[in-house]
N, C-alpha and C positions, 0 to 999 in steps of 0.2 A: 626640691620637690616642685612638680609642675603646678602652675596656677590654672586649674581647670574651670572654665566658665560654665555656669548652669544654663540649660536650655529648656524650652517647653516641650520638646519632642525627643523621643528616644533616639531617632536616627541622627538628629543634630548632635546629641551627646556622644554617640559613637564617632561621628566625624571629628568632634573636638578631641576625644581620647586618642584616636589614631593620629591626628595632626600633631599631638604632643609626643607620642611614644613610638610610632613607627619609624621616624628618622633615627631613633636610637637603636632600633633593630637592624635596619638597613636604609640608607639614605635614598635608595631608589624605589622603596615601597610606597604605594598609594593605597588608600582605603579600598579602591575597586579591586586591588590585587588580592585582598584577603576576604572581602565580602563575597564569597563564592558558595555554590551549592545551596543557595537559599538560607545560609547561616549568617549570623552577625559577624563572624570572623573565623578564618581558618589559617593558622600559621603552621605549616608543616603538620605535625601530629598533635597540635594544640587547638582545641575548639574553644572559642570565646562566645559567651552568651551575655548580652547586656540587658540591664533593666535600670530605669531611673532610680528605683529604690527597691532592693530585695527585701520584702516583708515575709516571704515564705521560701526559705532555702530549699526545702524539699520539693516544692512545686517547680522552681526554676531548674534545679538539677534534673528533675524528671523530664522537663522539656528538652534539655540538652541530650539526655539519653535517648529520647524519641528521635532526635536528629540522627544520632549514631545508629539507631535501628534502621533508618532509611538508607544510610550509607551501606550497611550490611546487605540489605535487600537488593541494592543497585550494583553490588560488586565493587564498591568503593572501599578503600582502606579505611578502617575505623580508628580514629585518633585515640590515643591512650591517655591523653591529658585534657582536662576540662578546667576552664577558668571562668568563673561567674563574676561579672562586674556589677556592683551596686554603685552606680555613678554618683548619685547625689551625696552619699556619705563617704565616698572614696574607699570602699572596701572591696577586696577581691578574695574569692573562695576558690582554693585549688584542690581538685579531686583527681584521683587515679581511676580512669574508666574501667580498668581491668577488674575492679572490685564489683562491677555491675554487669558482668557478662550475661548472666541469666536474664536480666531486664533488657539488655540490648538485643538479645536474641528472641524477644517477643515481637509479634506483628501488631502494629498500632494502625488502625484504619482511619482515625481522624487526624486533623492537623496537629503538629507538634505542640502548639500553644493551647489546644483544647483538652479539657478533662485532665488537668494536671493537679488541681488542688484536692488534698485529702486522699490521694491515690498512691502515695509513695513515701517511704521513710528512708532518708539518706543516712549513711554512716558519717562519722566525723570527717571533716576535710583534712587533707594532708597539711594544709596551712591556711591561715587567715591573715591577709595582709591589709593593713590600713595605710594605703599608699599615699593618702593626702596628708597624713599626720606624722608618718615615720619614714625618714630617708632610708632606713635599713629595709623596711617592708617594701618601699617603692623599688629599691634596687633588686630585691628578691624577685619581684614581679617582672621587672625588665629582663633580668637574667633568664627567667623561665622562657620568655618570648624569644630571646636571642638564641638560646640553646635549641629551641624547637625549630627556629629558622635555619640554624647551622646544620642540624640533623637532616633537614629537608634538602639543603644544598649538597650535602655529602652522601645522601642516599642511605642514611642510618636511622630512618624514622622509627619511632616506637609505636607499633600498631597493636590494637586489641585483636588477637587471632581468634577468629570466630569459627563455629562449627558450620559445616555444609549441611543444608537440608533442602526440602522441596521448595521452600519459600525463596531461598536466595541463590540457588544453583544456577538459574538462568542468568542472573546478574553477573556472577563470577565467571560463567562460561563466556559471556560477552567480553568481559575484561581480559580474560585469558587469550581469546582469539585476536582481540585488538592489539594486544601487546606481543603476541607471538605469531607473526604472519606465517601462513603455511601449516600451522598446527591443526590437527583434526580431532574428532571425538575420542579416538582411542588414546591420544596423548593427554586429553583432559580428564576423561571419565574413568577408563579402565574398569576393572572388576576384581573379583577374588583371584583371578589368574593373571591379570595384566595390571601392572602398576602404573596407574594414571596419576595425573597431577593432584587430584583431590585426595588420593590415598597416600601419596608421598610428595607433599608440596615442595617444588623446587623454584619455579618462577613466581609462585604466589607465597613462598615461604615467609612466615612472619605475619601474613595477612589472614590465612585460613589455617585451621587445625586439620590434621589428617582425618579423612572420613573412614569410619571403622565398620560400616555396614558390610555384611558378607556378600551382598549383591546390590544391584541397582533397582530393585523392585520399588523402592520409595519414589523413584522418578518415572514410573511407568506412564503417567499421563502427559509427561512433557519431554519424552525422549527425543522427539523431532526437533524441539527447540534447542537441544544441546549440541546439534551439529553446527559447524561454522557455516556461513551463508552459502558458499559455493557447493559444499557437500549437500546441504539441505536442498538446494536447487537441483543438483545432479540426481539425488535420490528421489526428488519430488515428494519430500516428506511432509505430510500434514496428518494431524491426528483427528480422530472423530470424537467429539465431546459426548459424554455418556447420555445426556438427555436425548440427543439425536440418535445415538446408537440404539437406545432402548426403544424409541419410537419406531425405528426401522425394523425392529423385530416383527412388527405387525405384517410387514411385507414378506418377511421370511415365512411366517405362518401361512400366509396366503399361498405362497409357492409350494409349501408342504401339502396344503389341501389339494392342490392340483396333482401332486404325486399320488395322494391317497385315492384320487378318482381315476388314476391312469391304469391301474392294474399292474404296475411295475412292482418288482420285488424289493427294491432298495433305492435310496437316494443319498447323494452326498451334497454337502454345502462347501464350496471351494472358495477360499479367500487367498489369492496369490500375493497380497500385500497387506498382511494383517497387522503390521506394526507391533504394538504390545498387546493387541487382542481386545481392544474396547468393543469393537463391533460384536464379537461373539460372547463377551463375558456374561451377559445377562440372558442369553437365549434359553436357558433352563428355568428362568424365573417366570412365574405366572404363565406357563404354557396353557393355551386355551383348552377347554374340555374336549373339543372336537378333534384335537390332534392326538392320534392314537399313541404314539411313542413320545413320552414326556422327556426322554433324555435326548434332546435335540443335539447337544454337543457331541454325542457319540457318532454323529453323521458328518462332523465338520473336519475338513482338512485345511490346515493353515500353513502359510509360508510367509517369511519376511526376509528382506535382502540385507538389512543393516544388522551387524553382528550384535550390538548391545541391545537392540530391540528384540532380537532373536532370543537372547538369554532371558530377558524378562518374560517374553511370550511363553517360552518353554516352562519356566517356573510357574507361571500363572495358569496356563491351560494345558500344559503338556500331558498331564495324566487324565484329562477329561475329554479331549478331542480324539477322533479316530486316528489321525496322523498329524504329525508336524514334520515339515520337510525342510532339511533332512532331519532325521531323528537325533543325530549327533553332528555337531559342527565344531570345527577348529578355527581359531582366529587366523586370518591371513592379512588382508589389507583394510580391515574394517567392515568387510562384507562376508556373507556366508557362501561358501563354495557350493554350487549346485542349486542355489535359490534364486538366481536371476530369472525372473518370469519371462523375460524377453529373449532368452537364449534357446537354442535348439535343444540343448540338454534338458531344460525344464519341460519343454513341449513334449519331449519323449520320455519323461519321467515315468517309470513303470508302475509306481504306486497309483498315480493319477490315471494313467492310460488304461489300466485294467477296468476302471469304472467307465471311462469314456467309450471303451470298446464293448461294453456290456449293454445291449439293447434294452435289458430289463431294469436298468438303473437310470433314475432321473438325476440330471445335473442341475444344481442351483449355484450360480455364481453370486457371491455376496462380497462386494468390494468397494472400497474408497480408493480408486486408482491414483497412483502417484501423479503429480502434476509438475511439468516443467515446460513452460512456454518460453523457449530460449530467445525469442525475439521480443519478449515483453520489455516494458520500460524498466522494471526492477532489475532485470539482467543487464540491460544496457547501462544503467546508472553505475553498476559495479564492474562494467567491462568484462562480464563473465559469460556472455552468451555463448561464445565458441567453446570455452572450457567446460561449460555445463552440457555440451552436446557430445563430447568425445566418446563417452562410454556407451550410451544407450542408442545413439542415432545410427550406429553401424551394427547393432545386434541383429541376429538372425530374424527375429519377429519383425523388427522395425523395417528391415529390407524387404520382407515379404509384404508387409502392410503398404509399402509405397506403391505397389501395383494398383491398389484401390484408393489409397489416401494421397491423391495427386496434389501437386503444388506444395504450399506451405503447411498443409494440414498435418503432415507427418512430423512437423516441429513440435506438436503437442504430445507429450508422453501419454497423457490420458487418452487421446484418440487411439494410440497404438494399443494400449491396454484393452480398451473397449472393443476395438476391432478384433483383437486376438481372442477375447472371451467368446464371441459369437463364431469366429472362424474355426477355432480348435476344439472347443468344449461343448457347445450346444448343438445337439443333433436331431432332436425330435420335438414335437409341439408341447410336450409336458415339461421340457426344460425351460428355464427362465434365468434372468439375471437382475439382481438388485444392485443398481449402480449409483454411487454418490459421485456427482461431478457437475461443474457448470454446464449449462445447456448448449454450449457451442457445438459439441459433437452432433447434436440432433438438429439444431437450427440450420446448420450449414452442411449437413451430411445426407441430403436426399438421395445421392447416388450410391451411397454405401450403407446407410443406416435406415432401414425401412420397417422397423418392428413395431408391434402393437404394445401400447402401455396399458397395464391392468390398473395401476394406481400410482399416484405421484405426489410427493411432498416437496415443498420448497423450504430449504433450511438457509440460515444466514451464514455465509461462508466465513465471516469474521471469527466465529467461534471454532473454526478448524485451524487456528493458529495461522490464518492467512493475513494478507496485507490489508484488504479492503472488504467493506460490507457489500454483499451482492448475493444473488440467489445461487445456492448450491443445490442442484436437484438431487432428489433421492427417488428413483423410479423403479418400479417393478416392470421389467420388459419381458414380454412373452416371446418365445421363439416362433412367432407367427408373423407373416407379412401383413402390414396395416393397410387398410383402404383409406381413402382420403377422408372419410367420415369417422374413422376410428380415432380414439384418443392416441396420439402419437403419429397420426397420419399427417394431416396438414396443420393441426393444432395440438397442443399439449396443455392440459389443465392440471394445475398443481395446488395443493392446499398448503398455505404458508404457516410456518411455526417459528417463533422466536424462542430465546431462552431468557427467562426472567431471573433476576438476582444472581447473575453469573459474574464472577470476578476473575480477571486474567491473573496468571496464565492458565490456571486449571479451571475450566468452565464446567467441570463435572458436577459441581455442587448446585448448579442452577436447576430451575424447573421449567419444563417445556410449556409453551403458551401458544395456542392457536390464535392467529390473527383474523380479524373480520375483514378479509380482503379476498378478492378473486384474482388469481394469477393464471393468465392464459398466454402461452407462448405460441408463436406462429413460425412456420418454416420460412426461410429466406431462399429464393431461387436465383436472384440476380443481385450482384453488388453494385455500388455506384459506378465503378470503373467500366463494367461491362454494359451498363445501361445508359450512362449519361456522359462519360468522358468523350471528348471530341478527338483527343489524341492521347496516347499513353507513352510517357517517357519511362522506360525501364532502365535499370542499371546496365552498365556496359554499352550505353548509347544505342540500345535496340529500340527503335521508334516504330510503333505501329500506327499508321495513319488511318484515320477514319474519314477525313475530309481532304480536299485538295491541298497540296503543299502550299505554304505561304512563302513569299520572298523573305529571306532573312538577312539581317545585317551581319557581316562577317565578324563583328566584334560585339560582345554583349557581356553582361555580368550575371552572377548568381546571387540568390538570397539565402541567408541563414534562416534558422527557424524564427528568430526574433525580428526578421524583416530587414536587418542590416545587410550590407554586402558581405557575401561569404568569401573572404580573401584567403583564409587559412583552413578551409574545409576540404575534406575528401570529395572529389567531384564525380558524380555518377550519371551525369546527363550533359547534353549540349545546351549551353545557354542560348536563348533566342531573343531577338529583338525584331519587332515590327510595329509600326505606328498604331496598329489596331489592337495590340496586346495591352491589356490594362491591369492584369494581375495573374497570379499563379495559384491554383487551388489544389490542395492535397486533402482528400477526404476518403481515404481508403483504409484498409486493414480492419481486422475484427478481433484484435487482442482485447480480451475482456478485463484485463487488469487495469488498463488505462487507455482506452481506445482513442481518447482525445489527443493522445501523444502523436497520433498519425493524422492530425487535422491541422492544417495551416493555410492561411490566406496571406500571401506576400506579394510584393510588387513584381519581382523578377523570378525567373526559373529557379526553383528550389534546388540546392546543391546535390541532394541525394534522390531527386526525381520522385517517381510514383504519383505524380499529379498531372495536371494539364493546364494550359493557358486559357484564361478568360479573355475574350475578345469583345470588341464593340458590338459585334453582331449576336453574341450569345450570352453575355454575362448575366443578364437579367433572369434568364430561365435556369441558370446554373447555380445561382446563389442559394436556393433552397438546400442544396447539399451542405453549404457552409453552415446554415442555420441548424440543420439536423445534427451537426457534429456536437453541439453544445447542449443537447437535451439533458444528458446525464448531469452536467454541471448545475442545471437549474432545477432538477427534480431528483433529490437524493434518497428517495425511499429505497431501502435495500431490496425489497421484494419486487421492484421493477428493474433494477440494474442486473444485467445479464439475461433479462427476458426480452427486452426490446433491442433490436440491432438496426443499424443503417441498412437501407434496402433500396433497390431499383425496381421492385416488383410492380410499382404503380405507374410505370413509365407511360403505358399506352393511354390510360385515362388522363394522366397529367397533361401529356402533350395534346390530347384532344381538347381538353378544357382550355389550355393556353391558346390554341388556335381559334377557338370559338370566343375568345375574349372573356371567359368566365373568371379568369384569375388575374385580370389586369390590376385591380385594387390590391389584391393580396401580394402580388409580385412587387409592387411599389412599397408595400409595407415591409417586405423582406429586405428590400434595398435600404429603406429608412432605418430598419433595425441594424443592418450591416454597417451603415455609416456611423452609428452611435455605439457599436459594440466594441468593448476593449479587446476582444479576441481577434479582431480584424487588425493584423499586424503589418498592413501596407504602410510604408513610409515614403515621404518625399526625400530624395537624396541626390547627391552628385556622385555618379559612378566613376570607377577608375577607367572606364572606357571613354571618358570625356563627355558623357551624355548626362543630362539632367532628367531624373525620373520624378513624376508627380503622382500624387494619390488621387486617382479618378473616382474612387469609391468613398469619398468623404464630402462634407458639405461646406468646406472652406474653399472658396474660389480663388484664393491668392496663389496663383501659379503662373509659371512662364515669365518671371520677372528677373531673370539672371542679369541681363544687360542693363535693365533700368528698374531697380527695386522700388523707386518712388513713383512708378507708373500707376495712376489711379484706376485704370481700367481693370476689370476683373474677368478674365476668360473663365467661362463656366466649366466646372468639372462635369464629367459624364453623369454623375449622380444628380447634380443640380439641374442639368438639362432634362433628365428623365423625370425628376420630381417637381418640375416647375408648377404644374397644375395641382399636384398632390399637396404641396406645401401651402397652397392658398385655401385648402379645404380640410384642414386638420381637425380631428375631433379633440375633445378636452385632454385626453391622455397624451396625444401626439403634440398638441400645442404646448403643454407643460414641458415636454422633453425638448422640443425645438427651442423654446425660450431659454431653457437651461443651457442648451448647446451654444446659443448665441452669447450667453454670459461667459461660458467657459472659454470660448474663442477670444472674447474681449480680454479676459484675465490672462490668457496665454500670451497675447500680444504684449502684455505689460511685463513679462518675465525677462530676466537678464539674458537668458539663452535663446530667446526668440530670434529666428532668422527670417527676415521679411522677404527673402527670395523663395521661401518654401510655402506649401500649403499643408495643413496639419489635420490628422484624424485624432480621435480620442486616444488611441494607444500611443502615438508618437508624442502627444501632449503630456500624457502621464509619464512616459519613460524619459523624455528629454527636458521637459519644461517644469514639471512638478517636482522640483528639487527639494532636498532635505539635508540636514546635517545632524551630527550627534552633539548633545550637550550633557554635561555632568552637573547635576544640581548640588546644592549644599549638603544633601544627604548622601552623596557619593553614588547616586544612581544615574546611569547613563540612559538617556531617552532619545528617540528620534523626533526632531523638530522640523516641521515643514516650513519652507521659506515663504510659501504662499498659502496660508491656511484656508482662505476662501476658495481658491482653486482646488485644493486637495479635497475640501468638503464637497464641492460641487461635483467633482469626479466620482466621489463615493456615492453621492445621491444618484447620479446618472446610472451607476451599476444597479442600484435598487429599482429604478424606474424601468430600465431595459429588461430586467428579469420579469417584472410584472407584465410588461408589454409582450414579451416572448410568450408567456403562458396564455395571455388573453387573445392575442391576434395572430401569432405565428404558428404556434404548436398544433392547433386543431387540424390545419390542412397538412402539416407534416405527417400526421397520422392518417388522415383521410387518403392521401396519395402515396402512402406507404414509404415515404422517405425514412420514417421510423416505423418499424414493424416488429 
């Protein structure tokens, strides 16, 4: 029997236990190999739970069962064996988890260790082993761990097969798609007519029980989450949470009031992308007294493209709405034939067309249009941009929309839907459209979207099963041209609403809450590239010159996004070198999922272009664009994100005030900020072209010493030359930052990786000199340990100071001169 040493802490006792017994299970096993998924230990299908002394077996077993409940919710296989270790008295309690399936299938909202006493009654254990006192008991425990490990290696694990329900189906869908590349919703979900994985488990056999529901109505609120990622992006699938859907009813009733005043005979409410019908489901609830016809649903026509959503929609609303398109659908490739709203067939659908062609019928569009921004960062991370464009980007409506949605705007599926709503369906002033969408279509759409807004709400896009928090507009648009003073003309005012007490993934249980905020969006007429770029490098080496051509060195290097030399990247531009080039700035694009992904400041020409070179003659007046890129990173209120965009609309006033000297102090502050900002990714480096490149936009003058690193002279950087007077008249905030910078630089020079031939900015110090390593402590936990704690701490402090400085000294003028609008 092992001589186990007692310790003061539970984790130390775990370490001692594993040190003695894991080598008997497998000599290569370490504690970190089994201390996974936030558990004390997991060996194959055996869960271990440690306590110094188990005084209440019921409570400890309940804690283990709560862990297994989390496994179930996350789509992780649920171990069927539980071993409770009472370390101090050397006792192990062995349980079969299958006996507690009903408890495992409950949802526990608090941590596994909370609320366990007096809440649960355990059955008798399968075995109790006193492994400190009995060699036979000790061997039985060891054999249990060995068998569990061998089953794991052989793929013969014993899992608790769990039922599928709305709480755990997203977790199991994620597991299924991760394990079965190329699988789609039909393979996983199925229904009464199609045998999917949940009804006849094959890949997940032994982990889940067959789902016996006659249909998929139980999953109506999360159907979009059950697609694999590429299909979800291709369909643009997002659902509408019920609190927001119910709030938007108010806009529908406003639109109906306009019909009642029109003298028309009839009206229809058309939703071409209804999903499972959340938008419409409460339209007949609490209809205002002044609405004559209380059966609003009898005027609704719904359509949805995805087959399994269609089946739920039909069951949920099919007998209440006027029409569902098509009335009968057969399964083909996961979509419904004849329901692609971007097809010519749908535009010419006779059921809808008879209302569109009827002058005495008012049309109300009511939609949460599908969204697929195929050049967004989320698509690029998954390398799915092109694959998500194949189906819809060449549809009839998309090709027609391209005549007005010029450039990259037709890459947004929501733009195409919104364009088609007004182009094909709205014909008279009594018609209207209630549109759920980020505001990009309006902010950048002055040449094609010029309608008047009757009323507008700002909803938090996070609750639409989206990636990030930001404004999702819900606007009642009238089929009337807006004047510049109208709401929806040059500005759009929205009332913001959040959802209180909402729990993912089904946010329908929350309650809506109006925020005490004013949200006003403004049109964007000019972007940075059209207003401020001096030269534009487009892909395929198309170069539009705005200034006289500069002499270029025949050999030059490119920069990657992180400022290093781009040696293995796809090249979309000509690399340029000239002694007056100090940096390359990319500040374009308007993707609202992550627009900072299109913002870079590097030393050399960026490999995929879309930016321009900063030169000695212009860099100072161009850096406000760099500063404007990071507004969102410093101001994370969701009701502002997606409302303010980068803009070149203030160019005339900005350049006038620059010329008059009104902005001299502010421009120096922007430069000072840039020099201390970690997002400034200019590096000093030796290029493969044999040239040394130095960081001119930093405050370290140690440059140009390749031949004589010990030279004590310090050629000034461009930034230090410009800021010579500024640095002698710093205010208290700036003085604190500058002193901290000097200490950071001193600490950087003492690091092992410091290269005295280079000069360093904050980013390069953080990336190359602020090194760290991994350490595993006595408790088996691996942590990151910084080699230079003071340097690391000072860099973190600088991030906080630069954020405050940005808010106080930089941001006001970015708004004043409409760099952010």
